[in-house]
C-alpha positions in Angstrom: 6.7 21.4 26.2 8.5 18.4 24.9 11.9 18.5 23.3 10.2 17.8 19.9 8.0 20.8 20.3 11.0 23.0 21.3 12.9 21.8 18.2 9.9 22.4 16.0 9.6 26.0 17.3 13.3 26.6 16.9 13.3 25.4 13.3 10.2 27.5 12.5 12.0 30.6 14.0 15.1 29.8 11.9 13.1 29.5 8.7 11.3 32.7 9.4 14.5 34.5 10.0 16.1 33.2 6.8 13.0 33.7 4.5 14.1 37.2 3.4 17.3 35.8 1.9 15.7 33.0 -0.1 14.9 33.2 -3.8 13.6 31.1 -6.6 16.0 30.7 -9.6 14.5 29.7 -12.9 15.5 29.3 -16.5 13.7 28.0 -19.5 13.4 24.5 -18.2 14.6 24.5 -14.7 13.7 25.9 -11.3 15.7 25.8 -8.0 16.1 27.7 -4.8 18.9 30.0 -4.0 20.0 32.5 -1.3 21.6 35.9 -1.0 25.2 35.5 -0.1 25.5 39.3 0.1 23.7 42.2 -1.6 23.0 41.4 -5.3 24.9 38.0 -5.1 22.8 34.8 -5.1 24.2 31.3 -4.7 22.4 28.3 -6.1 23.2 24.8 -7.3 25.0 24.8 -10.6 22.9 22.0 -12.0 19.9 24.3 -11.6 21.3 26.9 -14.1 20.4 26.6 -17.8 23.2 25.8 -20.2 21.9 28.7 -22.3 19.2 31.3 -22.3 18.0 33.7 -19.7 18.0 33.3 -16.0 15.4 34.9 -13.7 14.9 35.0 -10.0 11.8 35.5 -7.9 12.9 37.7 -5.1 11.6 37.9 -1.5 8.3 39.9 -1.6 7.2 38.3 -4.8 9.0 40.4 -7.4 8.9 37.9 -10.2 11.0 37.5 -13.3 13.8 39.8 -12.1 16.6 39.2 -14.6 19.9 37.7 -13.3 23.3 37.2 -14.9 25.8 34.5 -14.3 29.0 36.0 -12.9 30.9 32.8 -11.9 30.7 29.1 -12.1 32.2 26.5 -9.8 31.0 23.9 -7.3 28.0 26.1 -6.9 26.4 28.6 -9.2 26.8 32.3 -8.5 24.3 34.8 -9.9 24.2 38.5 -10.1 20.7 39.6 -9.4 19.2 42.7 -10.9 19.5 44.5 -14.2 
């Protein structure tokens, strides 16, 4: 194999290993990705969060429209997933 093929396989393995922690965050007019920092805590870009209204996440496994609540706001958005 070439170094490029080795790199490609390594990146594919990394993406596969991280997939269970990735989520889709969406509000009324926005959609962004996020990731689980720890159980029930999702980190996403603050500009992805709506100024008002509800926030939902699509969890790994396809559970769509799981409600989320904003629990903190700073140089990255922090969400609490779940009801």
